[in-house]
N, CA, C and O of each residue as an XYZ file, in Angstrom:
264
protein
N      -4.855     -1.132      2.145
C      -3.476     -1.497      1.363
C      -3.326     -2.246      0.228
O      -4.314     -2.645     -0.388
N      -2.476     -2.427     -0.037
C      -1.936     -2.680     -1.070
C      -2.158     -4.153     -1.189
O      -2.859     -4.791     -0.404
N      -1.338     -4.804     -2.509
C      -1.695     -6.464     -2.414
C      -1.086     -6.826     -1.794
O      -1.342     -8.025     -1.673
N      -0.064     -6.460     -1.029
C       1.121     -6.267     -0.474
C       0.726     -7.042      0.977
O       1.198     -8.112      1.362
N      -0.162     -6.293      1.599
C      -0.499     -6.076      2.755
C       0.077     -4.469      3.528
O      -0.186     -4.053      4.656
N       1.154     -3.649      2.158
C       1.648     -2.496      3.228
C      -0.022     -1.257      2.530
O      -0.684     -0.947      1.539
N       0.185     -1.004      4.229
C      -0.440      0.525      4.726
C       0.148      1.723      3.854
O       1.312      2.122      3.889
N      -1.212      2.366      2.820
C      -0.558      3.095      2.798
C      -1.692      4.832      2.808
O      -2.763      5.010      2.228
N      -0.875      5.859      3.717
C      -1.848      6.545      3.932
C      -1.659      8.623      3.160
O      -0.803      9.478      2.932
N      -3.325      8.357      3.071
C      -3.055      9.956      2.393
C      -2.733     11.595      2.771
O      -2.308     11.884      3.890
N      -2.903     12.321      2.044
C      -1.931     13.406      2.618
C      -2.638     13.134      4.032
O      -2.189     12.649      5.071
N      -4.232     13.748      3.606
C      -4.871     13.890      4.956
C      -4.432     12.601      6.364
O      -4.428     13.334      7.353
N      -4.241     11.788      6.650
C      -3.344     10.521      7.094
C      -1.883     11.305      7.475
O      -1.520     11.357      8.650
N      -1.237     11.790      6.602
C       0.094     11.807      6.950
C       0.098     13.502      7.944
O       0.967     13.781      8.770
N      -0.923     14.290      7.626
C      -0.605     15.526      8.423
C      -1.266     15.055      9.722
O      -0.595     15.204     10.743
N      -2.236     14.619      9.811
C      -3.155     13.887     11.333
C      -0.937     13.260     11.744
O       0.086     13.585     12.347
N      -1.317     12.615     11.168
C      -0.030     11.599     11.456
C       0.873     12.535     12.660
O       0.719     12.306     13.859
N       1.841     13.627     12.142
C       2.263     14.017     11.981
C       2.175     15.241     13.122
O       2.950     15.511     14.040
N       0.477     16.100     12.551
C      -0.095     17.356     13.996
C       0.338     18.371     13.207
O       0.754     19.353     13.822
N       0.361     18.418     12.025
C       0.901     19.568     11.371
C      -0.609     19.776     10.547
O      -1.353     18.819     10.335
N      -0.938     21.216     10.113
C      -1.840     21.353      8.833
C      -1.786     20.332      7.685
O      -0.823     19.571      7.777
N      -2.330     20.196      6.966
C      -2.366     19.838      5.216
C      -1.627     20.386      4.210
O      -1.053     20.048      3.175
N      -1.838     21.330      4.863
C      -0.608     22.767      3.811
C       0.496     22.455      3.378
O       0.917     22.440      2.222
N       1.405     21.973      5.191
C       1.818     21.717      4.897
C       3.151     20.101      4.671
O       4.351     19.874      4.521
N       2.210     19.605      4.758
C       2.318     18.750      3.745
C       2.639     18.451      1.700
O       3.345     17.894      0.860
N       1.464     19.345      1.938
C       1.544     19.888      0.633
C       3.278     20.710      0.076
O       4.098     20.674     -0.842
N       3.072     21.226      1.087
C       4.060     21.929      0.972
C       5.497     21.266      1.661
O       6.219     22.040      2.289
N       5.848     19.993      1.547
C       6.758     18.957      2.110
C       6.725     18.573      0.312
O       7.047     19.753      0.174
N       6.693     18.375     -0.224
C       6.076     17.082     -1.282
C       6.644     18.112     -2.629
O       7.522     17.883     -3.461
N       5.780     19.272     -2.452
C       6.745     21.035     -3.082
C       8.055     20.660     -3.539
O       8.644     20.596     -4.618
N       8.389     20.352     -1.876
C       9.774     21.018     -2.231
C      10.410     19.557     -2.124
O      11.413     19.484     -2.833
N      10.135     18.432     -1.480
C      10.750     17.439     -1.745
C      11.790     16.674     -0.514
O      12.705     15.855     -0.598
N      11.068     17.473      0.765
C      11.345     17.396      2.244
C      10.657     16.472      2.680
O      11.414     16.038      3.548
N       9.629     15.747      2.721
C       8.387     15.290      3.564
C       9.252     13.326      2.738
O      10.144     13.065      1.931
N       8.148     12.385      3.704
C       8.264     11.064      2.973
C       8.214     10.592      2.078
O       7.165      9.949      2.027
N       8.983     10.465      0.907
C       9.052      9.380     -0.067
C       7.599      9.639      0.161
O       6.891      9.746      1.163
N       7.307      9.735     -1.818
C       5.414      9.813     -2.254
C       5.181      9.238     -3.308
O       6.114      9.039     -4.086
N       3.532      8.705     -3.703
C       3.607      7.752     -5.170
C       2.447      8.397     -5.782
O       1.263      8.488     -5.458
N       3.203      8.850     -6.844
C       1.564      8.864     -7.644
C       0.286      7.857     -7.830
O       0.717      6.800     -8.292
N      -1.113      7.804     -7.640
C      -1.949      6.193     -8.011
C      -2.362      7.401     -9.378
O      -3.362      8.069     -9.113
N      -2.103      7.524     -9.917
C      -3.639      8.129    -10.579
C      -3.227      9.940    -10.720
O      -2.442     10.584    -11.415
N      -4.603     10.394     -9.262
C      -3.351     11.430     -9.460
C      -4.017     11.686     -8.401
O      -4.738     12.677     -8.280
N      -3.775     10.515     -7.231
C      -4.038     11.218     -6.129
C      -2.545     10.476     -5.394
O      -1.971      9.469     -5.810
N      -2.252     11.127     -4.480
C      -0.023     11.094     -3.961
C      -0.507      9.908     -2.138
O      -1.323      9.812     -1.221
N       0.423      9.467     -2.562
C       0.128      7.903     -1.062
C       2.054      8.169     -0.430
O       3.002      8.414     -1.176
N       2.096      8.059      0.651
C       2.508      6.916      1.153
C       2.693      6.287      1.739
O       1.721      5.798      2.315
N       3.875      5.845      2.038
C       4.137      3.877      1.894
C       3.794      4.020      3.850
O       3.880      5.232      4.047
N       3.640      3.690      4.507
C       4.327      3.541      5.962
C       5.517      2.789      6.546
O       5.870      2.803      7.725
N       6.127      2.073      5.448
C       7.149      2.067      5.860
C       8.522      3.530      5.541
O       9.570      3.835      6.111
N       7.812      4.045      4.428
C       8.432      5.272      3.835
C       8.512      6.487      5.235
O       9.442      6.937      5.903
N       7.155      6.679      5.227
C       7.156      7.425      7.008
C       7.848      6.963      7.906
O       8.519      7.710      8.619
N       7.837      5.905      8.032
C       8.480      5.781      9.362
C       9.896      6.186      9.512
O      10.524      6.920     10.275
N      10.172      5.397      8.451
C      12.216      5.526      7.932
C      12.799      7.381      7.714
O      13.931      7.864      7.730
N      11.087      8.172      7.475
C      11.196      9.186      7.418
C      11.799     10.466      9.283
O      12.404     11.424      9.762
N      10.806      9.119      9.467
C      10.500      9.977     10.917
C      11.075      9.334     11.139
O      10.352      8.998     12.077
N      12.334      8.280     11.251
C      13.869      7.706     12.393
C      14.807      9.210     11.643
O      15.447      9.970     12.370
N      14.702      9.418      9.966
C      15.967      9.478     10.151
C      15.838     11.531     10.803
O      16.836     12.054     11.299
N      14.363     12.411     10.629
C      14.552     13.543     11.594
C      14.527     13.138     12.856
O      13.504     13.523     13.422
N      15.394     12.381     13.670
C      14.992     12.509     15.004
C      16.838     12.413     15.414
O      17.799     11.643     15.421
N      16.339     14.070     15.773
C      17.402     14.566     16.536
C      18.319     13.940     17.950
O      17.680     14.056     18.995
N      19.406     13.443     18.070
C      19.563     13.068     19.628
C      20.635     13.621     20.229
O      21.782     13.680     19.786
N      20.211     14.032     21.272
C      20.295     15.362     22.564
C      21.136     15.154     22.917
O      21.554     16.244     23.306
N      22.095     14.198     23.190
C      23.283     13.350     24.036
C      22.680     13.323     25.590
O      23.430     13.167     26.554
N      21.272     13.488     25.720
C      21.465     13.436     27.313
C      20.561     12.426     27.596
O      19.503     12.380     26.970
N      20.890     11.416     28.653
C      20.413     10.182     29.312
C      19.144     10.230     29.695
O      18.794     11.381     29.954
N      18.662      9.761     29.775
C      16.807      9.598     31.184
C      17.611      8.974     31.884
O      17.256      8.511     32.968
């Protein structure tokens, strides 16, 4: 965790969270279609808040009611 208590995910963590292969996460980075990420040295990290916001932006309303 960072000093402010923010959780940072590794590419492996993100792949596990989303249920996709690690290669998909790297493809999202290359094409800039995944969640915002930052570089810490040579490492790529994702703030959990950015991942959640990205997930919400990907939600598709079906118009159905439960």
